[in-house]
N, C-alpha and C positions, 0 to 999 in steps of 0.2 A: 928746750923747745917743745919736745914731746909732752912734758908735764903741763905746759901751758895749754896746749890743745886738748889734753885728756881731762884736765880739771873742769873746764866748761865755766868755771867761776871767775870772779874778779881777780886780777893779777895784783900782786903787791906793788905798791907804788902810789902814784897820785890817784885821788878819787875825782872822777870826772865831773861830778856835780858840785864839788866844793871849790871855792876860789883858792888858788894856790898863792902863797905869799911871795914866791920867788918872782923876780922880774922876767919878762918874756925872753930875754937873751939867755938868762941862766936856765930857764926851762928848756929852750931849744938846745942848749949845750948838753944838758942832762939827758935829753931824749936821744941826741946824736951819739952820745958815749954809750948809752944802753944798747942802741941798734948795732954800733960797731963791736962792742964787747961780745954780743951773741951772734954777730955776723948775720943779722936778720935782713939787712939791706941786700946782701948778696943772695941770700936764700930766696927772698921774695922777688928779686930781680930775675933770677933763674926761672922760677915758677912762672912769673908773668910772661917772660920771653917764650917759655914752653907753651903757655896757653895760647898766645897769639900765633905761633908757628903751627901748632898742632890742630887747634880748634877742635878740641875733643867733644864727643857726643855728650859726655858727662863731666862738665868743668869742675864741679865740686869733688868728684871722686879723683879727678886728675890732681887737684891740689892736694888732697889727702895722700895719694899714692906718691906724689913728688916729695912730700915731707917724709913719708915713711920709708920709701924705696929708692927715691931719686927720680929725676925727670925721665931718664932713659927707660926705666921699668914702668913709668906711669903712662907712657904713650899708649894710646887706645887704637885698637883695630877699627877702621872706618865702618866695617860691615856690622860687627857685633858689639862694638863699644867696649870689648874686654881689654883691660890693661895688659901689657906685656907680661907682667909677673903672674897674672891669673891665667892667661892663655898658655904660658909655658907649663904650668902645673896641670891644666886640663889636658894638654897634649901628652904629658907623662901618663896620666890616667887612661887616656885613649889607647896609647901604645901597650899598656898593661892588659886591656880588654882585647885589643887586636893582636893576639899572640902570633898569628901568622904574618903579620906585617903587610897586609893587603891594602891598608888605608881605609878599610870599611869594616863595620861591625855587623854581624848577623845576629838574629834573635838567639840562635844557639850560643854564640860567643858570649852574649850578655847574660844568658841563662847560666853558662859555666862560670862566669865571673861571679854572678850573684850567689851561686851555690857555694863558691869558695869563700867569698868575703861577706856575703849577706846572711849566711847561715840559714836557719829555717824561718827568717822573718818575712821573706817574700814568697807568696804563693804564685801559682801559674797565672792567675787572673791579674794580680798586681804587676807581675813582670810584663805581661802582654800589654797592659795599660801604659807602663812606663815606656816600653818600646815604641808604642804608637805616638806617645808624646814627643818623641825625638823627630817625628815626621820623616820616617825613612823614605828614600827615593823610590821610584817605580820598580827598582830591582829588589825592594824590601831589605835594603842594607842601609846602615847609617854611615855616611862619610864624615870626614873631619869637620867640614863646615856645618853640617846638621848638628853634630855633637856639640860644637862651639856655640851655635845659635841657641840650642836648648839651654846650655849651662849659662849663657849670657843673660837669659831671662830668669832663670832660677837664682842666679847669684847677684842680680841687680840690687836687691834690698838688704844684703847682708854685708857686715863689716869684713875687713881684711882678715881679722883674727877668726871670725866665724867661718869665712871661706877656707882658710888654712885648716881649721879643725875638720871641716867637711871633707876636704881632700885627704887629710891624714887618715880619717876613719875609713874612707873608700879605698885607700891604698894599703893600709896595714891590716 
């Protein structure tokens, strides 16, 4: 199934623009056998049921995540639109930065994290700009929700593999 989705090209089998010489009954039987062999009817049934139940903010990402991770991990947060699998990884990153376990990140904590994991690549100005992009609350601290909202905007246009690479780079 993954190879079909990744290839993006035509699938081996009948060409949709050519007349098939098989009678309709044989074509139907051939199609049903193919669907059953690869359990596609079950897969798409589960995905369709998940779409209707969840009504995710990003249905296309929900479908991709359902195929890649399963419907449970594809479920999206109604506020941020983040799928479960991405939210869990971001919370892991948040806990690494929030060493004190307060549920909030100060500029100093972000600076210490950047010094440890970002090396010399981030200057004080860049770090200040990044911190303000998180839109910290009136207490000048970033809470978990603000952290997730920021990363939901940042990660909206990247694939799951790009997201995982980004998180891996930020954690290791």
